C-alpha positions as CSV (number, residue, x, y, z in Angstrom):
1,X,100.0,63.6,156.1
2,X,102.3,66.9,156.0
3,X,103.9,65.6,152.6
4,X,100.4,64.6,151.0
5,X,99.2,68.0,151.7
6,X,102.4,69.8,150.6
7,X,102.1,67.7,147.3
8,X,98.5,68.8,146.6
9,X,99.3,72.4,147.3
10,X,102.2,72.1,144.9
11,X,99.9,69.8,142.2
12,X,96.9,72.4,142.6
13,X,99.7,75.6,141.8
14,X,101.1,73.6,138.7
15,X,97.9,72.7,137.5
16,X,96.9,76.6,137.9
17,X,100.2,78.1,136.1
18,X,99.4,75.5,133.5
19,X,95.3,76.5,132.7
20,X,96.8,80.5,132.9
21,X,99.7,79.5,130.2
22,X,97.2,77.4,127.7
23,X,94.3,80.6,128.3
24,X,96.7,82.9,126.8
25,X,95.3,83.1,123.1
26,X,94.6,86.0,120.7
27,X,90.8,86.7,119.8
28,X,90.8,87.1,115.9
29,X,87.7,88.9,114.5
30,X,86.9,88.6,110.6
31,X,84.9,91.7,110.5
32,X,86.8,95.2,109.2
33,X,84.0,97.1,110.4
34,X,84.0,95.7,113.5
35,X,87.4,95.8,114.0
36,X,87.5,99.6,113.3
37,X,84.5,100.4,116.2
38,X,87.0,98.5,118.6
39,X,89.7,100.2,117.7
40,X,88.6,103.6,118.1
41,X,86.7,102.5,121.3
42,X,89.6,100.9,123.2
43,X,92.1,102.9,121.8
44,X,94.0,100.5,120.1
45,X,95.8,99.8,116.9
46,X,94.8,97.2,114.4
47,X,96.7,94.5,113.0
48,X,95.4,93.3,109.7
49,X,96.8,89.6,108.7
50,X,96.4,88.5,105.2
51,X,97.0,85.1,104.8
52,X,96.2,82.1,102.7
53,X,95.1,79.5,105.4
54,X,95.2,76.3,103.7
55,X,98.3,77.0,101.0
56,X,100.4,79.6,102.2
57,X,103.4,77.8,103.9
58,X,104.8,81.1,105.4
59,X,101.5,82.1,106.7
60,X,101.7,78.5,108.7
61,X,105.0,79.1,109.8
62,X,104.3,82.4,110.9
63,X,101.1,81.6,112.9
64,X,103.1,78.2,114.4
65,X,106.3,80.0,115.6
66,X,104.7,83.3,116.6
67,X,101.1,84.1,116.3
68,X,99.7,80.9,118.1
69,X,102.4,81.0,120.7
70,X,101.3,82.3,124.4
71,X,104.6,84.5,124.3
72,X,102.8,86.1,121.6
73,X,99.4,86.5,123.2
74,X,100.8,87.2,126.9
75,X,102.8,90.2,124.9
76,X,100.6,91.8,122.4
77,X,97.1,90.3,123.3
78,X,96.0,93.4,125.5
79,X,97.7,96.0,122.8
80,X,96.2,95.2,119.5
81,X,92.8,94.4,117.5
82,X,93.3,91.3,115.7
83,X,91.7,91.3,112.2
84,X,92.2,87.8,109.9
85,X,92.0,88.3,106.7
86,X,91.8,84.8,104.6
87,X,92.4,84.2,101.1
88,X,91.9,80.1,101.0
89,X,91.6,78.1,97.8
90,X,90.0,75.3,99.2
91,X,88.1,76.5,102.4
92,X,84.5,78.0,101.5
93,X,83.9,81.3,102.8
94,X,80.6,83.8,102.5
95,X,79.9,86.0,99.7
96,X,80.1,89.2,102.1
97,X,83.5,87.7,103.3
98,X,85.2,87.2,100.3
99,X,84.1,90.5,98.9
100,X,85.3,92.6,102.1
101,X,88.5,90.7,101.9
102,X,89.0,91.2,98.1
103,X,88.2,95.2,98.3
104,X,90.9,94.9,101.4
105,X,93.4,93.5,99.6
106,X,93.2,96.3,96.7
107,X,92.9,98.9,99.5
108,X,96.0,98.2,101.0
109,X,97.8,96.8,97.7
110,X,98.9,93.6,99.4
111,X,100.9,91.5,96.7
112,X,102.2,88.8,99.0
113,X,101.3,86.7,101.9
114,X,101.7,86.6,104.9
115,X,101.3,90.3,105.4
116,X,100.8,92.3,108.7
117,X,99.4,95.7,108.1
118,X,99.2,98.1,111.4
119,X,96.5,100.7,111.2
120,X,96.2,103.4,114.0
121,X,92.7,104.0,115.5
122,X,92.1,107.1,113.6
123,X,92.7,104.9,110.1
124,X,96.1,106.0,109.4
125,X,98.9,102.9,108.1
126,X,101.5,102.6,110.9
127,X,103.4,100.2,108.5
128,X,103.9,96.6,106.8
129,X,105.8,93.4,108.2
130,X,105.7,90.0,107.0
131,X,107.1,86.5,108.3
132,X,110.0,87.0,110.6
133,X,112.3,84.6,112.8
134,X,112.3,84.5,116.5
135,X,109.3,83.5,118.0
136,X,106.2,85.1,119.7
137,X,107.7,87.4,122.3
138,X,110.4,89.1,119.6
139,X,107.3,88.9,117.0
140,X,105.6,90.8,119.6
141,X,108.1,93.3,120.5
142,X,108.9,94.2,116.6
143,X,104.9,95.1,116.2
144,X,105.0,97.1,119.3
145,X,108.2,98.8,118.2
146,X,106.5,99.7,115.0
147,X,103.8,101.3,116.9
148,X,105.9,103.3,119.2
149,X,107.8,104.7,116.3
150,X,104.6,105.9,114.7
151,X,103.5,107.4,117.9
152,X,106.8,109.3,118.5
153,X,106.7,110.5,114.6
154,X,102.8,111.8,115.3
155,X,103.7,113.6,118.5
156,X,106.7,115.2,116.6
157,X,104.6,116.3,113.5
158,X,101.8,117.9,116.2
159,X,104.5,119.7,117.8
160,X,105.7,121.1,114.6
161,X,103.8,124.7,114.8
162,X,105.0,124.7,118.7
163,X,109.0,124.4,117.7
164,X,111.8,125.3,115.6
165,X,113.4,122.4,114.0
166,X,116.6,122.5,111.9
167,X,116.6,121.3,108.2
168,X,118.3,118.3,109.4
169,X,115.7,117.2,112.1
170,X,112.6,118.1,109.4
171,X,114.6,116.0,106.8
172,X,114.5,113.1,109.3
173,X,110.9,113.7,109.8
174,X,110.1,114.0,106.2
175,X,111.6,110.9,105.5
176,X,109.4,109.1,108.3
177,X,106.6,110.9,106.6
178,X,107.4,108.9,103.7
179,X,107.7,105.6,105.4
180,X,104.4,106.4,106.5
181,X,103.1,107.1,103.2
182,X,101.4,110.7,104.7
183,X,101.3,113.2,101.8
184,X,99.7,115.8,103.9
185,X,102.6,115.6,106.3
186,X,105.2,115.3,103.9
187,X,103.6,118.6,102.6
188,X,103.7,120.5,105.8
189,X,107.0,119.3,106.5
190,X,108.3,120.6,103.1
191,X,107.0,123.9,103.3
192,X,108.7,124.6,106.5
193,X,111.6,122.8,105.6
194,X,111.6,125.4,102.4
195,X,112.1,128.2,104.9
196,X,115.1,126.2,107.0
197,X,118.8,125.7,106.2
198,X,118.0,122.9,104.0
199,X,116.1,124.7,101.6
200,X,117.5,123.0,98.6
201,X,116.5,119.9,99.7
202,X,112.9,120.5,100.5
203,X,112.9,122.6,97.0
204,X,113.8,119.4,95.1
205,X,111.2,117.4,97.0
206,X,108.4,119.9,96.6
207,X,109.4,119.8,92.9
208,X,109.2,115.9,93.0
209,X,106.0,115.9,94.5
210,X,104.5,118.4,92.1
211,X,105.8,116.0,89.5
212,X,104.5,113.0,90.9
213,X,101.2,114.4,91.3
214,X,100.8,115.4,87.4
215,X,101.6,119.3,88.4
216,X,104.8,119.3,86.4
217,X,103.8,122.0,84.0
218,X,101.7,124.2,86.7
219,X,103.3,127.7,87.8
220,X,104.8,126.6,90.9
221,X,106.7,123.8,89.3
222,X,107.8,125.9,86.6
223,X,109.2,128.4,89.1
224,X,110.9,125.9,91.4
225,X,112.5,124.5,88.5
226,X,114.2,128.0,87.5
227,X,115.3,128.4,91.4
228,X,116.6,125.1,91.4
229,X,118.8,125.1,88.3
230,X,120.0,128.9,89.4
231,X,121.1,127.6,92.7
232,X,123.3,125.2,91.3
233,X,124.5,126.4,88.1
234,X,127.6,124.2,87.4
235,X,125.8,121.1,89.2
236,X,128.2,120.7,92.1
237,X,125.4,119.4,94.4
238,X,124.2,117.3,91.3
239,X,120.7,119.4,91.3
240,X,120.4,119.4,87.6
241,X,120.8,115.6,87.9
242,X,118.2,115.2,90.1
243,X,115.8,117.7,88.1
244,X,116.4,115.7,85.1
245,X,115.4,112.3,86.6
246,X,112.2,113.9,88.1
247,X,111.1,115.4,85.2
248,X,112.1,112.2,83.1
249,X,109.6,110.2,85.5
250,X,107.0,112.7,85.3
251,X,107.1,112.9,81.2
252,X,107.3,108.8,81.3
253,X,103.8,109.0,82.9
254,X,102.9,111.7,80.4
255,X,103.9,109.4,77.7
256,X,101.4,106.3,78.6
257,X,98.6,108.6,79.0
258,X,98.8,110.9,76.2
259,X,100.8,108.3,73.6
260,X,103.1,111.0,73.0
261,X,106.4,110.9,71.2
262,X,109.6,109.1,73.3
263,X,111.6,111.7,72.3
264,X,109.8,114.2,74.5
265,X,110.1,112.0,77.5
266,X,113.8,111.2,77.3
267,X,114.3,114.9,76.8
268,X,115.6,115.9,80.3
269,X,118.1,113.0,80.3
270,X,119.1,113.6,76.5
271,X,119.7,117.8,77.5
272,X,121.6,116.5,81.2
273,X,124.0,114.5,79.2
274,X,124.7,117.2,76.7
275,X,125.2,119.5,79.1
276,X,127.0,117.5,82.0
277,X,128.4,114.3,80.7
278,X,132.2,115.1,81.2
279,X,131.2,115.9,85.0
280,X,129.3,113.1,85.8
281,X,130.6,109.9,84.3
282,X,129.0,107.8,87.1
283,X,125.7,108.2,86.1
284,X,126.3,108.8,82.3
285,X,126.2,104.9,81.0
286,X,123.0,104.4,83.3
287,X,121.5,107.5,81.6
288,X,122.2,106.3,78.1
289,X,120.8,102.7,78.6
290,X,117.6,104.3,80.0
291,X,117.0,106.1,77.2
292,X,117.5,102.9,75.3
293,X,115.0,101.3,77.1
294,X,112.3,104.0,76.3
295,X,113.2,103.8,72.4
296,X,113.2,100.1,72.6
297,X,109.8,99.5,74.2
298,X,108.1,102.4,71.7
299,X,109.8,100.5,68.8
300,X,112.0,102.9,67.9
301,X,114.9,99.9,67.4
302,X,117.8,102.5,65.5
303,X,117.7,105.2,68.0
304,X,117.6,102.2,70.9
305,X,120.9,101.0,69.4
306,X,122.3,104.5,69.4
307,X,122.1,105.0,72.8
308,X,123.0,101.4,74.0
309,X,126.2,101.7,72.0
310,X,126.8,104.8,73.7
311,X,126.0,103.3,77.4
312,X,128.7,100.3,76.2
313,X,131.3,102.9,75.6
314,X,131.2,104.6,78.9
315,X,130.0,101.4,81.2
316,X,132.2,100.2,83.8
317,X,133.9,96.9,82.5
318,X,131.5,94.4,85.0
319,X,128.5,95.9,83.1
320,X,129.7,95.6,79.2
321,X,128.6,92.4,78.6
322,X,125.0,92.7,79.5
323,X,124.9,95.7,77.7
324,X,126.6,94.0,74.7
325,X,123.5,91.6,74.7
326,X,121.2,94.4,74.7
327,X,122.7,95.3,71.8
328,X,122.6,91.9,70.3
329,X,118.5,91.9,70.8
330,X,118.3,95.3,69.4
331,X,120.5,94.2,66.2
332,X,117.9,91.6,65.8
333,X,114.9,93.9,65.3
334,X,116.8,95.7,62.4
């Protein structure tokens, strides 16, 4: 009798444990608005899971190995709001859901599946990840670590006015701001950094920022350019190189919008080569081949050939064969 009672107690305990394990699961919503509202109400970040349920092999692997496991649910289930954004090929969806998911894919610039985007309760993007090996527990730890890093970063940014950070510390924080793609924080850190012991670095970053925003010809940008070049007249810190690359990127963007001559776009690189070619042989051949490509794209094969040949002359041996093929292709256009 005693044995039977002990057996029943053991059996009931096992059943309860098994039911608890099976009960661990994630509740996914498909409404973006509901997810945002719940995120703010519960002060939890949102996981946006971009998937193709009936065609994406890696999405299915991620679900089977991690997202659908008890280990994931137990580790992450109460720490996030879960939003499922499905892009099936065969399964039917409502017109409203299709439109919502299409807009979200554009908004977050999702180009591959699976993609998991983490978003804070106040709408800031924390980070993006995809398929990873290791199972549910490790995947949950990976997501939790992303949130912890973001929280630590946010705290540091909020305390910027209350403490004086070294230029190196500001540089580290700035790189984090770039990772999180937060322009406001980047500008805030740059302004402080320009007054620090790493002012040279932050002046270049400010110039880069202005160029990216289409303000390369503005008064502030022109003043910064003058200061930067004067601070390193002999290019010992390769300041002239960085300025040339920033200007080239800005002029390329302008060329596409204004459709002006390729000569203007490549001028920063050409000028740099004329001044510092002997001092900077490492970057010399790369700049020549970039210039050649611009002229080739703008259908100016004679100039494209000239710079491709220059690139071949000064390139390392392991790159010469590839450049030779470029030269051959250009010669066919003449």
